[in-house]
MARLUMNU-10685 format. One record per residue (C-alpha): residue number from 1; x, y, z. Coordinates in steps of 0.001 Angstrom, whole numbers. Layout:
BEGIN
[node NUM; [X; Y; Z]],
...
% end
This chain:
BEGIN
[node 1; [0; 0; 0]],
[node 2; [1418; 3429; -997]],
[node 3; [1763; 6296; 1481]],
[node 4; [-980; 8149; -389]],
[node 5; [-3390; 5231; -205]],
[node 6; [-2548; 4683; 3463]],
[node 7; [-3188; 8358; 4263]],
[node 8; [-6528; 8239; 2470]],
[node 9; [-7654; 5209; 4452]],
[node 10; [-6630; 6901; 7716]],
[node 11; [-8532; 10076; 6793]],
[node 12; [-11572; 8005; 5870]],
[node 13; [-11430; 6216; 9234]],
[node 14; [-11132; 9582; 11009]],
[node 15; [-14149; 10908; 9093]],
[node 16; [-16193; 7930; 10273]],
[node 17; [-14995; 8347; 13846]],
[node 18; [-15854; 12025; 14094]],
[node 19; [-19081; 11748; 12091]],
[node 20; [-20275; 9231; 14688]],
[node 21; [-20010; 11904; 17396]],
[node 22; [-21170; 14794; 15187]],
[node 23; [-17742; 16412; 15049]],
[node 24; [-15816; 18039; 12174]],
[node 25; [-12661; 16147; 11208]],
[node 26; [-11028; 19362; 9944]],
[node 27; [-11340; 20970; 13382]],
[node 28; [-9524; 18102; 15077]],
[node 29; [-6841; 17945; 12390]],
[node 30; [-6201; 21658; 12723]],
[node 31; [-5875; 21210; 16458]],
[node 32; [-2926; 18883; 15802]],
[node 33; [-1050; 21847; 14292]],
[node 34; [-902; 23551; 17673]],
[node 35; [-448; 20567; 19975]],
[node 36; [2887; 19947; 21675]],
[node 37; [4821; 16713; 21111]],
[node 38; [4306; 14336; 24024]],
[node 39; [7214; 13648; 26386]],
[node 40; [7758; 10846; 28862]],
[node 41; [7620; 13195; 31853]],
[node 42; [4373; 14790; 30705]],
[node 43; [2711; 11475; 29888]],
[node 44; [3683; 9836; 33198]],
[node 45; [3240; 13104; 35137]],
[node 46; [6637; 12518; 36702]],
[node 47; [6918; 15910; 38403]],
[node 48; [3496; 15524; 40038]],
[node 49; [4239; 11968; 41112]],
[node 50; [7586; 12835; 42670]],
[node 51; [6082; 15688; 44652]],
[node 52; [3454; 13597; 46429]],
[node 53; [5764; 12673; 49312]],
[node 54; [5459; 14978; 52315]],
[node 55; [7320; 14042; 55476]],
[node 56; [5972; 14940; 58891]],
[node 57; [9392; 14588; 60534]],
[node 58; [13094; 15161; 59798]],
[node 59; [13860; 11427; 59957]],
[node 60; [15114; 10162; 56557]],
[node 61; [13549; 6691; 56743]],
[node 62; [10078; 8186; 56947]],
[node 63; [10424; 8813; 53201]],
[node 64; [10900; 5069; 52653]],
[node 65; [7718; 4405; 54609]],
[node 66; [5692; 6961; 52644]],
[node 67; [6876; 5893; 49205]],
[node 68; [6476; 2195; 49958]],
[node 69; [2833; 2659; 50927]],
[node 70; [2193; 4861; 47902]],
[node 71; [3569; 2096; 45665]],
[node 72; [1202; -310; 47447]],
[node 73; [-1768; 1920; 46648]],
[node 74; [-728; 2186; 42987]],
[node 75; [-581; -1599; 42771]],
[node 76; [-3980; -1836; 44462]],
[node 77; [-5304; 480; 41757]],
[node 78; [-3818; -1784; 39059]],
[node 79; [-5499; -4786; 40694]],
[node 80; [-8869; -3020; 40833]],
[node 81; [-8447; -1991; 37190]],
[node 82; [-8172; -5644; 36150]],
[node 83; [-10927; -6846; 38504]],
[node 84; [-13298; -4196; 37170]],
[node 85; [-12784; -5393; 33590]],
[node 86; [-13276; -9031; 34548]],
[node 87; [-16318; -8554; 36735]],
[node 88; [-18129; -6202; 34359]],
[node 89; [-17742; -8514; 31383]],
[node 90; [-21188; -10091; 31082]],
[node 91; [-20083; -13588; 30039]],
[node 92; [-16294; -13760; 30197]],
[node 93; [-14572; -16427; 28143]],
[node 94; [-12399; -18806; 30149]],
[node 95; [-9219; -17592; 28453]],
[node 96; [-10081; -13977; 29277]],
[node 97; [-10920; -14895; 32893]],
[node 98; [-7664; -16809; 33323]],
[node 99; [-5530; -14014; 31856]],
[node 100; [-7089; -11378; 34115]],
[node 101; [-6621; -13603; 37155]],
[node 102; [-2965; -14114; 36274]],
[node 103; [-2443; -10366; 36012]],
[node 104; [-4113; -9771; 39364]],
[node 105; [-2014; -12508; 40979]],
[node 106; [1221; -11088; 39547]],
[node 107; [465; -7721; 41130]],
[node 108; [-148; -9369; 44496]],
[node 109; [2999; -11453; 44074]],
[node 110; [4881; -8157; 43732]],
[node 111; [3270; -6879; 46909]],
[node 112; [4069; -10097; 48755]],
[node 113; [7763; -10069; 47870]],
[node 114; [8166; -6358; 48551]],
[node 115; [7992; -6357; 52340]],
[node 116; [11764; -6539; 52703]],
[node 117; [11816; -2980; 51379]],
[node 118; [9985; -1828; 54482]],
[node 119; [10981; -4634; 56848]],
[node 120; [14725; -4289; 56212]],
[node 121; [14763; -804; 54725]],
[node 122; [14159; 1314; 57817]],
[node 123; [16086; 1719; 61045]],
[node 124; [14011; 567; 64008]],
[node 125; [15015; 3653; 65996]],
[node 126; [13836; 6013; 63276]],
[node 127; [10560; 4192; 62721]],
[node 128; [9708; 4127; 66414]],
[node 129; [10135; 7903; 66474]],
[node 130; [8298; 8989; 63336]],
[node 131; [5424; 6491; 63841]],
[node 132; [4290; 8584; 66814]],
[node 133; [3461; 11382; 64384]],
[node 134; [1195; 9030; 62404]],
[node 135; [-1201; 8192; 65232]],
[node 136; [-4112; 7502; 64815]],
[node 137; [-3648; 6820; 61071]],
[node 138; [-3148; 3188; 60084]],
[node 139; [-2689; 990; 57020]],
[node 140; [-6016; -454; 58167]],
[node 141; [-7521; 2596; 56455]],
[node 142; [-6608; 1526; 52911]],
[node 143; [-9977; 1791; 51180]],
[node 144; [-8712; 225; 47958]],
[node 145; [-7785; -2968; 49789]],
[node 146; [-11373; -3234; 51079]],
[node 147; [-12679; -2754; 47537]],
[node 148; [-10426; -5593; 46353]],
[node 149; [-11962; -7830; 49007]],
[node 150; [-15544; -6875; 48136]],
[node 151; [-14938; -7553; 44441]],
[node 152; [-13105; -10861; 44947]],
[node 153; [-15551; -12974; 46938]],
[node 154; [-19075; -13383; 48238]],
[node 155; [-19742; -11018; 51116]],
[node 156; [-20365; -13837; 53614]],
[node 157; [-16666; -14756; 53386]],
[node 158; [-15728; -11315; 54737]],
[node 159; [-18072; -11465; 57719]],
[node 160; [-16536; -11986; 61151]],
[node 161; [-16533; -15737; 61712]],
[node 162; [-18566; -15316; 64935]],
[node 163; [-21547; -13824; 63094]],
[node 164; [-21758; -15757; 59824]],
[node 165; [-24588; -18025; 60949]],
[node 166; [-26894; -15022; 61413]],
[node 167; [-26171; -13340; 58058]],
[node 168; [-27282; -14366; 54553]],
[node 169; [-28012; -12820; 51145]],
[node 170; [-31206; -11221; 52466]],
[node 171; [-29370; -9357; 55227]],
[node 172; [-29297; -5572; 54654]],
[node 173; [-25869; -4391; 53519]],
[node 174; [-25734; -1868; 56338]],
[node 175; [-26138; -4675; 58886]],
[node 176; [-23569; -6896; 57173]],
[node 177; [-21168; -3952; 57100]],
[node 178; [-21219; -3727; 60891]],
[node 179; [-20111; -7376; 61100]],
[node 180; [-17263; -7416; 58567]],
[node 181; [-14164; -9143; 59917]],
[node 182; [-12146; -5927; 60134]],
[node 183; [-14718; -4300; 62408]],
[node 184; [-13155; -6419; 65162]],
[node 185; [-10012; -4304; 64898]],
[node 186; [-11857; -1121; 65768]],
[node 187; [-14925; -2012; 67771]],
[node 188; [-15574; -3181; 71304]],
[node 189; [-18298; -5793; 70751]],
[node 190; [-19341; -5698; 74411]],
[node 191; [-20063; -1970; 74419]],
[node 192; [-20460; -1429; 70667]],
[node 193; [-18130; 1553; 70917]],
[node 194; [-15958; 2227; 67858]],
[node 195; [-12443; 3616; 67955]],
[node 196; [-11524; 6933; 66352]],
[node 197; [-9592; 4895; 63745]],
[node 198; [-12715; 3207; 62400]],
[node 199; [-15054; 6152; 62906]],
[node 200; [-12921; 8311; 60611]],
[node 201; [-12544; 5471; 58131]],
[node 202; [-16297; 5015; 57926]],
[node 203; [-16980; 8738; 57796]],
[node 204; [-15006; 8943; 54569]],
[node 205; [-15739; 5601; 52896]],
[node 206; [-18840; 3956; 54380]],
[node 207; [-21245; 4995; 51614]],
[node 208; [-18792; 4010; 48896]],
[node 209; [-18264; 634; 50584]],
[node 210; [-22010; -17; 50785]],
[node 211; [-22423; 797; 47080]],
[node 212; [-19516; -1496; 46219]],
[node 213; [-20883; -4332; 48349]],
[node 214; [-24160; -4180; 46470]],
[node 215; [-22581; -3739; 43036]],
[node 216; [-20278; -6757; 43368]],
[node 217; [-22735; -8988; 45195]],
[node 218; [-23457; -10963; 42028]],
[node 219; [-20452; -10098; 39832]],
[node 220; [-17430; -10662; 42098]],
[node 221; [-14580; -12925; 40949]],
[node 222; [-16096; -16018; 42567]],
[node 223; [-19459; -15407; 40906]],
[node 224; [-17729; -14926; 37553]],
[node 225; [-15859; -18183; 38082]],
[node 226; [-19178; -19960; 38654]],
[node 227; [-20438; -18603; 35325]],
[node 228; [-17726; -20453; 33402]],
[node 229; [-18656; -23772; 31765]],
[node 230; [-18655; -26647; 34268]],
[node 231; [-15828; -28420; 32478]],
[node 232; [-13674; -25275; 32598]],
[node 233; [-14269; -24804; 36322]],
[node 234; [-12599; -28172; 36833]],
[node 235; [-9457; -27350; 34848]],
[node 236; [-6366; -27903; 36966]],
[node 237; [-4540; -24762; 35865]],
[node 238; [-7535; -22529; 36498]],
[node 239; [-8164; -23966; 39957]],
[node 240; [-4453; -23601; 40705]],
[node 241; [-4606; -19929; 39692]],
[node 242; [-7679; -19327; 41874]],
[node 243; [-6063; -21010; 44876]],
[node 244; [-2818; -19122; 44318]],
[node 245; [-4650; -15792; 44368]],
[node 246; [-6610; -16746; 47499]],
[node 247; [-3546; -18012; 49371]],
[node 248; [-1378; -15072; 48307]],
[node 249; [-3863; -12377; 49350]],
[node 250; [-5127; -13983; 52544]],
[node 251; [-2055; -15738; 53917]],
[node 252; [1261; -14915; 52232]],
[node 253; [735; -11174; 51795]],
[node 254; [-934; -10803; 55181]],
[node 255; [1887; -12653; 56933]],
[node 256; [4501; -10575; 55131]],
[node 257; [2781; -7479; 56454]],
[node 258; [2428; -8934; 59935]],
[node 259; [6071; -10004; 60150]],
[node 260; [7261; -6585; 58997]],
[node 261; [5102; -4980; 61688]],
[node 262; [6416; -7369; 64330]],
[node 263; [10000; -6324; 63666]],
[node 264; [9248; -2756; 64669]],
[node 265; [6258; -2843; 66997]],
[node 266; [7656; -5786; 69004]],
[node 267; [11159; -4317; 69077]],
[node 268; [10805; -3315; 72723]],
[node 269; [11444; 307; 71793]],
[node 270; [7861; 1455; 71933]],
[node 271; [4465; 741; 73441]],
[node 272; [3895; -2370; 71331]],
[node 273; [615; -933; 70069]],
[node 274; [-447; -206; 66499]],
[node 275; [-735; 3467; 65518]],
[node 276; [-4486; 3053; 65082]],
[node 277; [-4879; 1349; 68449]],
[node 278; [-6147; -1969; 67052]],
[node 279; [-5378; -5447; 68345]],
[node 280; [-3099; -5764; 65343]],
[node 281; [-1875; -9323; 65895]],
[node 282; [-5339; -10867; 66075]],
[node 283; [-6663; -8600; 63357]],
[node 284; [-3878; -9436; 60912]],
[node 285; [-3143; -13110; 61484]],
[node 286; [-5213; -15249; 59051]],
[node 287; [-5809; -18060; 61529]],
[node 288; [-8008; -15770; 63653]],
[node 289; [-10299; -14149; 61094]],
[node 290; [-9987; -16907; 58455]],
[node 291; [-10224; -14702; 55403]],
[node 292; [-10807; -17101; 52506]],
[node 293; [-12116; -15908; 49148]],
[node 294; [-12887; -19283; 47586]],
[node 295; [-13542; -21812; 50388]],
[node 296; [-15150; -24248; 47937]],
[node 297; [-11759; -24750; 46272]],
[node 298; [-10071; -25972; 49469]],
[node 299; [-10393; -29318; 51241]],
[node 300; [-11911; -29594; 54722]],
[node 301; [-8446; -30262; 56138]],
[node 302; [-6952; -27232; 54392]],
[node 303; [-9733; -25033; 55717]],
[node 304; [-9277; -26406; 59219]],
[node 305; [-5596; -25401; 59392]],
[node 306; [-5937; -22151; 57422]],
[node 307; [-3166; -19746; 58415]],
[node 308; [-1559; -22089; 60918]],
[node 309; [2163; -22742; 60811]],
[node 310; [2990; -19154; 59860]],
% end
């Protein structure tokens, strides 16, 4: 194809594109005359990105802490980007489902292997000083992580184990919300009183969480898996990928986080309490809250010992 013929076909395609939205092709082409060439730093917004780190102290390792958690949130956004595409595809093909799940798992694999950056990348003395300026903020307040949970599994699997028998699909979302497993980290169940940590968290995100719970009730990853042909649901590689994602998110990644926290909080150089005031060991360890996205894909024995030995 000659350059002339190629240019004509491109112009014809542009005409069709802009006609479809009632726009003049000439106007858009003329706009190209005045547009600036794109650069890497403009496209990535490098200057903006590198100015999002604001320390509260003069301690150098606080910058490691800030940037590490910002990287975590960017990866959470990548995970949600893939989950959104998968869950909002009406009838996903098995190949499409598997590819999206592999992408999601790779992002969580990155998160899981990254804890050495924080665990070995900060001096204990510095952390125990600058963490006092973070109170009562906590990584507990990562809203994106909660959205990942809501969009990965049926809501019942995120309910505190003590209350699952009294909650089903007919339970109002607002009631189920009050019995999510992570409520135990910020609520006294004898008095019903909530900590400042969780009150602020809910003030900002509660309505968004309730909308998300309802939206993904029937389109979460598990529900999409159940929509695949029966023979595909039994494929070894697909089941392996589902189990890998479940185990990585709810055991490996959680334990990496917990062990990193132990190094500093249990160092003997502070109060031994989390910045948000939660019972962080029982909240984080998987054997207590038994967070399992796809329980049907695990044997009774595997479910019985979930999170033990770590």
